ZATOR-370937 format. One record per residue (C-alpha): x, y, z; residue in three letters. Coordinates in steps of 0.05 Angstrom, whole numbers, plus 5000, padded with zeros to 4 digits. Each point is the difference from the previous one (the first is absolute). Example, Ala and Ser with C-alpha at 12.3 -4.5 7.8 and 13.67 -1.06 7.14 Angstrom:
<sites>
<site <5246,4910,5156>,ALA>
<site <5027,5069,4987>,SER>
</sites>
This chain:
<sites>
<site <5000,5000,5000>,MET>
<site <5026,5070,4985>,SER>
<site <5022,5036,5063>,PRO>
<site <4967,5064,4975>,ASN>
<site <4924,4988,4990>,PRO>
<site <4996,5062,4956>,ALA>
<site <5051,4973,4950>,ALA>
<site <4983,4947,4949>,PRO>
<site <5029,4931,5010>,PRO>
<site <5066,4983,4968>,ALA>
<site <4997,4984,4926>,THR>
<site <4969,4932,4989>,GLY>
<site <4986,4991,5075>,ALA>
<site <4932,4972,5018>,ILE>
<site <4974,5000,5072>,PRO>
<site <5010,4931,5029>,ALA>
<site <4943,5007,5051>,GLN>
<site <4950,4977,4948>,ARG>
<site <5029,4930,5004>,TRP>
<site <4991,4998,5075>,THR>
<site <4934,5036,5008>,TYR>
<site <4957,4983,4940>,VAL>
<site <5022,4930,4981>,ILE>
<site <4999,4965,5068>,PRO>
<site <4932,5028,5021>,VAL>
<site <4969,4982,4932>,ALA>
<site <5034,4931,5001>,ALA>
<site <4974,4983,5069>,ALA>
<site <4930,5022,4980>,MET>
<site <4999,4956,4938>,TYR>
<site <5033,4943,5037>,MET>
<site <4937,4998,5043>,LEU>
<site <4957,5003,4938>,ALA>
<site <5038,4942,4969>,TYR>
<site <4994,4961,5065>,LEU>
<site <4925,5007,5001>,ASP>
<site <4998,4980,4927>,ARG>
<site <5047,4940,5004>,ASN>
<site <4988,4972,5070>,ASN>
<site <4946,4959,4967>,ILE>
<site <5055,4960,4965>,SER>
<site <5027,4978,5068>,VAL>
<site <4931,4989,5030>,VAL>
<site <4969,4958,4944>,LEU>
<site <5040,4936,5013>,PRO>
<site <4974,5001,5072>,TYR>
<site <4926,5011,4991>,LEU>
<site <4990,4925,5012>,ASP>
<site <4934,4998,4963>,GLY>
<site <4970,5056,5042>,ASP>
<site <4967,5032,4939>,LEU>
<site <5005,4938,4956>,GLU>
<site <5043,5033,4947>,LEU>
<site <5026,4959,4941>,SER>
<site <5066,5018,4965>,GLY>
<site <4961,5041,4949>,ALA>
<site <4961,5034,5057>,ASP>
<site <5065,5018,5035>,GLN>
<site <5027,5029,4935>,GLY>
<site <4936,5041,4994>,LEU>
<site <5006,5026,5071>,VAL>
<site <5071,5022,4984>,SER>
<site <4984,5028,4931>,GLY>
<site <4933,5034,5011>,ILE>
<site <5039,5054,5038>,PHE>
<site <5024,5025,4932>,PHE>
<site <4930,5008,4972>,ILE>
<site <4987,5052,5054>,GLY>
<site <5070,5027,4991>,TYR>
<site <4982,5028,4931>,VAL>
<site <4947,5051,5018>,PHE>
<site <5038,5054,5038>,LEU>
<site <5064,4999,4959>,GLN>
<site <4986,5059,4954>,ILE>
<site <4956,5040,5049>,PRO>
<site <5053,4995,5054>,ALA>
<site <5056,5019,4952>,ALA>
<site <4961,5062,4978>,ILE>
<site <4984,5019,5072>,LEU>
<site <5073,4992,5019>,ALA>
<site <5022,5044,4943>,GLN>
<site <4946,5054,5004>,ARG>
<site <4985,4999,5075>,TRP>
<site <5048,4965,5047>,SER>
<site <5036,4933,4998>,ALA>
<site <5010,5005,5075>,ARG>
<site <4926,5007,5016>,LYS>
<site <4979,4949,4948>,THR>
<site <5045,4946,5029>,VAL>
<site <4978,5015,5071>,LEU>
<site <4927,4991,4984>,ILE>
<site <5013,4935,4963>,LEU>
<site <5046,4975,5056>,MET>
<site <4945,5005,5052>,VAL>
<site <4949,4968,4953>,ALA>
<site <5044,4941,4981>,TRP>
<site <5019,4987,5073>,GLY>
<site <4926,4993,5018>,LEU>
<site <4987,4956,4939>,ALA>
<site <5059,4955,5019>,ALA>
<site <4970,4989,5069>,MET>
<site <4933,4981,4968>,VAL>
<site <5036,4944,4963>,CYS>
<site <5011,4965,5066>,GLY>
<site <4927,5005,5020>,LEU>
<site <4968,4965,4940>,VAL>
<site <4957,4938,5010>,GLN>
<site <4988,4976,4929>,THR>
<site <5039,4992,4936>,LYS>
<site <4959,5055,4967>,GLY>
<site <5015,5048,5056>,GLN>
<site <5074,4984,4993>,PHE>
<site <4997,5017,4926>,TYR>
<site <4964,5066,5016>,ALA>
<site <5048,5020,5055>,ALA>
<site <5061,4988,4956>,ARG>
<site <4967,5038,4943>,LEU>
<site <4988,5059,5047>,LEU>
<site <5072,4997,5024>,LEU>
<site <5024,5004,4928>,GLY>
<site <4954,5059,4987>,PHE>
<site <5031,5043,5054>,PHE>
<site <5072,4978,4989>,GLU>
<site <4995,5012,4925>,GLY>
<site <5011,5075,5003>,GLY>
<site <5061,4999,5044>,VAL>
<site <5052,4977,4949>,TRP>
<site <4989,5054,4947>,PRO>
<site <4992,5054,5054>,ALA>
<site <5068,4984,5029>,VAL>
<site <5032,4998,4931>,LEU>
<site <4973,5071,4989>,ILE>
<site <5029,5020,5068>,LEU>
<site <5069,4971,4982>,LEU>
<site <4999,5036,4933>,ALA>
<site <4996,5066,5039>,SER>
<site <5062,4983,5041>,TRP>
<site <5048,4961,4955>,PHE>
<site <5027,5022,4931>,PRO>
<site <5001,4949,4944>,LEU>
<site <5072,4981,5009>,ARG>
<site <4982,4975,5070>,GLU>
<site <4930,4975,4985>,ARG>
<site <5014,4925,4992>,ALA>
<site <5039,4998,5065>,ARG>
<site <4947,5040,5037>,ALA>
<site <4946,4954,4972>,ASN>
<site <5039,4938,5017>,ALA>
<site <5017,5022,5071>,LEU>
<site <4926,5016,5012>,TRP>
<site <4978,4936,4966>,MET>
<site <5051,4961,5040>,ALA>
<site <4944,4999,5051>,CYS>
<site <4969,4943,4959>,LEU>
<site <5054,4948,5013>,PRO>
<site <5017,5030,5068>,VAL>
<site <4927,4991,5020>,SER>
<site <5004,4927,4981>,SER>
<site <5068,4991,5034>,ILE>
<site <4975,5029,5066>,LEU>
<site <4926,4984,4998>,MET>
<site <4999,4929,4972>,ALA>
<site <5037,4974,5062>,PRO>
<site <4957,5046,5044>,LEU>
<site <4936,4973,4970>,SER>
<site <5025,4929,5007>,GLY>
<site <5017,5011,5073>,ALA>
<site <4933,5033,5013>,MET>
<site <4965,4940,4968>,LEU>
<site <5034,4955,5051>,ASP>
<site <4967,5039,5056>,HIS>
<site <4934,5026,4973>,MET>
<site <4948,4985,4948>,SER>
<site <5006,5025,4928>,TRP>
<site <4942,5047,5014>,ARG>
<site <5037,5036,5055>,TRP>
<site <5062,5004,4958>,VAL>
<site <4963,5038,4946>,LEU>
<site <4965,5045,5051>,VAL>
<site <5064,5017,5038>,ALA>
<site <5038,5015,4936>,GLN>
<site <4947,5050,4979>,GLY>
<site <5015,5045,5060>,VAL>
<site <5071,5028,4983>,PRO>
<site <4977,5042,4940>,PRO>
<site <4953,5038,5045>,LEU>
<site <5058,5017,5046>,VAL>
<site <5050,5015,4944>,TRP>
<site <4952,5050,4971>,GLY>
<site <5021,5049,5055>,LEU>
<site <5073,4992,4981>,VAL>
<site <4983,5010,4927>,TRP>
<site <4961,5064,5013>,TRP>
<site <5055,5035,5040>,PHE>
<site <5061,4974,4962>,ALA>
<site <4981,5006,4926>,VAL>
<site <4992,5061,4956>,ALA>
<site <4973,5003,4929>,ASP>
<site <5056,5043,4973>,ARG>
<site <5069,5025,5023>,PRO>
<site <4975,5070,5012>,ASP>
<site <4950,4974,5051>,GLN>
<site <5049,4960,5042>,ALA>
<site <5025,5028,5066>,ARG>
<site <5066,4963,4997>,TRP>
<site <5026,5029,4934>,ILE>
<site <5027,5070,4987>,THR>
<site <4967,5046,4948>,PRO>
<site <5065,4999,4960>,ALA>
<site <5001,4924,4998>,GLU>
<site <4927,4998,4981>,ALA>
<site <5014,5048,4943>,ASP>
<site <5058,4957,4977>,HIS>
<site <4954,4940,4995>,LEU>
<site <4948,5042,4964>,ARG>
<site <5052,5019,4947>,ARG>
<site <5021,4927,4990>,GLU>
<site <4929,4976,4993>,LEU>
<site <4983,5057,4952>,ALA>
<site <5060,4981,4957>,ALA>
<site <4974,4929,4997>,ASP>
<site <4932,5024,4976>,GLU>
<site <5031,5046,4948>,ALA>
<site <5037,4941,4968>,ALA>
<site <4937,4958,4990>,LYS>
<site <4958,5000,4937>,PRO>
<site <4938,5043,5001>,ALA>
<site <4937,4965,5024>,ALA>
<site <4957,5021,4942>,GLY>
<site <4937,5036,5025>,SER>
<site <5020,4985,5073>,GLY>
<site <4935,4963,5012>,SER>
<site <4998,4934,5036>,TYR>
<site <4980,4966,4935>,LEU>
<site <5069,5016,4975>,ALA>
<site <5027,4948,5048>,ALA>
<site <4963,4941,4970>,ILE>
<site <5013,5023,4928>,ARG>
<site <5074,4987,5006>,GLN>
<site <5027,4933,4978>,LYS>
<site <5049,4998,5058>,SER>
<site <4944,5001,5051>,VAL>
<site <4963,4944,4966>,LEU>
<site <5064,4959,4997>,VAL>
<site <5014,5014,5074>,LEU>
<site <4930,4977,5019>,ILE>
<site <5010,4934,4962>,ALA>
<site <5070,4990,5029>,VAL>
<site <4975,5011,5070>,TYR>
<site <4940,4954,4991>,PHE>
<site <5041,4940,4977>,PHE>
<site <5056,5014,5051>,TRP>
<site <4951,5008,5058>,ILE>
<site <4963,4937,4980>,THR>
<site <5065,4962,5010>,GLY>
<site <5020,5042,5060>,PHE>
<site <4938,4989,5043>,TYR>
<site <4988,4931,4975>,GLY>
<site <5068,4983,5028>,PHE>
<site <5003,5043,5063>,SER>
<site <4930,4985,5027>,LEU>
<site <5011,4925,4992>,TRP>
<site <5072,5000,5025>,LEU>
<site <4983,4982,5073>,PRO>
<site <4957,4942,4977>,SER>
<site <5057,4974,4956>,ALA>
<site <5049,5007,5057>,ILE>
<site <4952,4965,5047>,LYS>
<site <5001,4941,4952>,THR>
<site <5077,5002,4994>,LEU>
<site <5006,5001,5076>,SER>
<site <4955,4938,5005>,HIS>
<site <4945,5039,5034>,ASP>
<site <5044,5033,5052>,GLY>
<site <4973,5046,5055>,SER>
<site <4973,5068,4981>,SER>
<site <5060,5033,5033>,THR>
<site <5048,4958,4959>,GLU>
<site <4963,5014,4935>,VAL>
<site <4999,5075,5017>,GLY>
<site <5075,5001,5011>,LEU>
<site <5015,4961,4937>,LEU>
<site <4954,5045,4960>,THR>
<site <5043,5060,5021>,ALA>
<site <5062,4972,4965>,ILE>
<site <4976,5011,4927>,PRO>
<site <4976,5070,5018>,PHE>
<site <5069,5017,5028>,THR>
<site <5029,4982,4932>,ALA>
<site <4945,5044,4968>,ALA>
<site <5019,5060,5043>,LEU>
<site <5074,4997,4979>,VAL>
<site <4980,4992,4927>,ALA>
<site <4953,5060,5002>,MET>
<site <5051,5048,5027>,VAL>
<site <5057,4975,4955>,ALA>
<site <4957,5002,4937>,CYS>
<site <4975,5070,5014>,ALA>
<site <5070,5027,5014>,ALA>
<site <5025,4970,4934>,TRP>
<site <4940,5029,4963>,SER>
<site <5011,5071,5027>,ASP>
<site <5075,4996,4985>,ARG>
<site <4991,4977,4928>,THR>
<site <4931,5026,4982>,GLY>
<site <4984,4931,4969>,LYS>
<site <4929,4992,5028>,ARG>
<site <4977,4950,4948>,ARG>
<site <5057,4951,5013>,GLN>
<site <4991,5009,5075>,ALA>
<site <4929,4973,4993>,VAL>
<site <5011,4947,4947>,ALA>
<site <5063,4965,5024>,VAL>
<site <4975,4982,5070>,PRO>
<site <4934,4974,4971>,LEU>
<site <5039,4954,4952>,VAL>
<site <5036,4972,5061>,VAL>
<site <4933,4989,5033>,GLY>
<site <4973,4962,4939>,VAL>
<site <5060,4953,5000>,VAL>
<site <4996,4988,5075>,ALA>
<site <4925,4985,4998>,LEU>
<site <5009,4950,4943>,LEU>
<site <5059,4967,5036>,LEU>
<site <4954,4991,5060>,GLY>
<site <4962,4947,4960>,ARG>
<site <5063,4959,4988>,THR>
<site <5042,5002,5064>,VAL>
<site <4987,4957,5061>,HIS>
<site <5019,5010,5072>,GLY>
<site <4977,5052,5050>,ALA>
<site <5066,5038,5000>,PHE>
<site <5004,5011,4925>,LEU>
<site <4927,5019,4995>,GLN>
<site <5010,5050,5057>,MET>
<site <5059,5030,4963>,VAL>
<site <4957,5008,4938>,LEU>
<site <4945,5032,5040>,LEU>
<site <5051,5051,5024>,CYS>
<site <5023,5014,4929>,VAL>
<site <4928,5010,4976>,VAL>
<site <4984,5046,5058>,ALA>
<site <5061,5043,4984>,ALA>
<site <4983,5000,4926>,ALA>
<site <4927,5022,5006>,VAL>
<site <5014,5054,5052>,TYR>
<site <5063,5030,4967>,ALA>
<site <4964,5040,4944>,PRO>
<site <4956,5042,5047>,TYR>
<site <5044,5062,5007>,GLY>
<site <5020,5006,4926>,PRO>
<site <4930,4984,4974>,PHE>
<site <4966,5055,5040>,TRP>
<site <5053,5050,4980>,ALA>
<site <4981,4991,4926>,ILE>
<site <4932,5038,5001>,PRO>
<site <5032,5061,5032>,GLY>
<site <5053,5001,4946>,GLU>
<site <4952,4993,4942>,LEU>
<site <4942,5043,5023>,LEU>
<site <4992,5071,5025>,ARG>
<site <4971,5016,5068>,ILE>
<site <4933,5018,4968>,GLU>
<site <4985,4928,4983>,VAL>
<site <5048,4957,5040>,VAL>
<site <4953,4993,5059>,ALA>
<site <4943,4971,4961>,VAL>
<site <5048,4958,4959>,ALA>
<site <5030,4968,5062>,MET>
<site <4931,4988,5029>,GLY>
<site <4978,4968,4935>,LEU>
<site <5062,4956,4995>,ILE>
<site <4992,4977,5072>,ASN>
<site <4925,4990,4995>,ALA>
<site <4998,4958,4937>,LEU>
<site <5068,4966,5012>,GLY>
<site <4980,4977,5069>,ASN>
<site <4942,4960,4972>,LEU>
<site <5057,4950,4990>,GLY>
<site <4999,4995,5076>,GLY>
<site <4932,4968,4993>,PHE>
<site <5018,4955,4943>,VAL>
<site <5066,4973,5029>,GLY>
<site <4977,4974,5068>,PRO>
<site <4935,4971,4972>,TYR>
<site <5037,4966,4943>,LEU>
<site <5050,4967,5047>,VAL>
<site <4944,4978,5047>,GLY>
<site <4959,4970,4943>,TRP>
<site <5060,4963,4971>,LEU>
<site <5020,4976,5070>,THR>
<site <4930,4969,5007>,ASP>
<site <5007,4965,4933>,ILE>
<site <5072,4976,5004>,THR>
<site <5011,4994,5075>,GLY>
<site <5062,5044,5000>,THR>
<site <5012,5075,4996>,SER>
<site <5061,4989,4957>,LEU>
<site <4956,4992,4938>,THR>
<site <4970,5068,5013>,GLY>
<site <5069,5030,5009>,PHE>
<site <5021,4973,4933>,ALA>
<site <4940,5033,4966>,VAL>
<site <5017,5065,5035>,LEU>
<site <5068,4997,4965>,ALA>
<site <4962,5010,4935>,GLY>
<site <4968,5064,5025>,PHE>
<site <5068,5027,5020>,LEU>
<site <5027,4982,4931>,ALA>
<site <4946,5042,4967>,VAL>
<site <5018,5058,5046>,ALA>
<site <5073,4994,4977>,VAL>
<site <4980,5001,4927>,ALA>
<site <4956,5061,5009>,LEU>
<site <5051,5041,5038>,VAL>
<site <5055,4981,4952>,THR>
<site <4962,5013,4935>,LEU>
<site <4949,5052,5022>,GLY>
<site <5042,5052,5037>,LEU>
<site <5057,5044,4975>,PRO>
<site <5070,4977,5024>,PRO>
<site <5011,5066,5035>,HIS>
<site <4947,5047,5026>,ALA>
<site <5017,5074,5004>,PRO>
<site <5020,5007,5072>,GLY>
<site <5054,4979,5048>,PRO>
<site <5061,5005,4956>,ALA>
<site <4986,5073,4984>,ALA>
<site <4973,5021,5067>,THR>
<site <5066,5012,5038>,PRO>
<site <5023,5053,4950>,ALA>
<site <4933,5035,5002>,ARG>
<site <5000,4997,5076>,ALA>
<site <5067,5033,5004>,VAL>
<site <4978,5056,4954>,GLU>
<site <4936,5010,5040>,GLY>
<site <5038,5004,5066>,ALA>
<site <5047,5054,4977>,ARG>
</sites>
């Protein structure tokens, strides 16, 4: 930080507080969201016929979340851009916490479906709202790393919470696990309200000079982008790149959630029906590999500007590992492959979500990201249900995993052939930033 608040920061300097204020609070918030979304994957193997769910029913319970997830994507993105990302997320945080608690109070299969649908409805607007928030704090040359560090909450949530859920299941019913895990978002809402600001000029912990420095960098990013046509929201869906990104995300997320939501069940089988605590601890291992891959891939992407390759190469690795899972035998080798797949399907997150901000101006990027996330996440319904249905038919989840490899392969083809090799963005940003800071 500059010792004189009235003077601009040194050339090229960017206030480091953003990484310690904005990212951790947002990551903890979404970690709780991801827990309430994915705790069902740990709970399902231990329902013990309570609601009489078949494999396909269990896939539907997991996947129906993403039907509700669609509806608030674009409205929340627009609210975050035009009103306040901070307020939008707070309202949704309280609502999803209550919906998560309801999931533990259901008495019938139909009620379980409805509760999960409601949970998805309220959680759906959080992702695009936070992406809009990050776009106000991090220039393009840092965007993949900022996205990845925030999105690292996804594997971190599984690393920490899968063992926690497993241990809780050893001491209480699955109903109380779901109810108890719906409470933390209500508490964290207070932290969110007092710690997060929508823009640098609204934060108490940043100097006016530093805020102006960031404003100049972000303005330089916008100036380098192609014009958004009329500036209307329809301009977002008219662009080929947005349609390609929707398709890439759909096929990728089908494989992603089809794998991640059924991972605890696959590990339970590999562990010869071990205790819930043991399964929870083993489930954390692949997500640890995923965390390392996410951060490394994002850093490489920001350094080189090769967003397309940073998405495609990990997914190719995932395809190979999923197919090898059909041929190898032995719990250890299969566990290694599960770790490789987890790393592969998580690694593209930071680079992928940096692409819309590089291709689209601020006038349309909010609705574009909402649209990509809304339609792409329908794959979150398809993947779990497909694996559950194939597990019922074949008696093993490995068949479903092999089919998911095909979805990832389509995502690779789309990102490789449908997107330009280099988007206008990170490579040019440092020079513009220096000019703007002078």
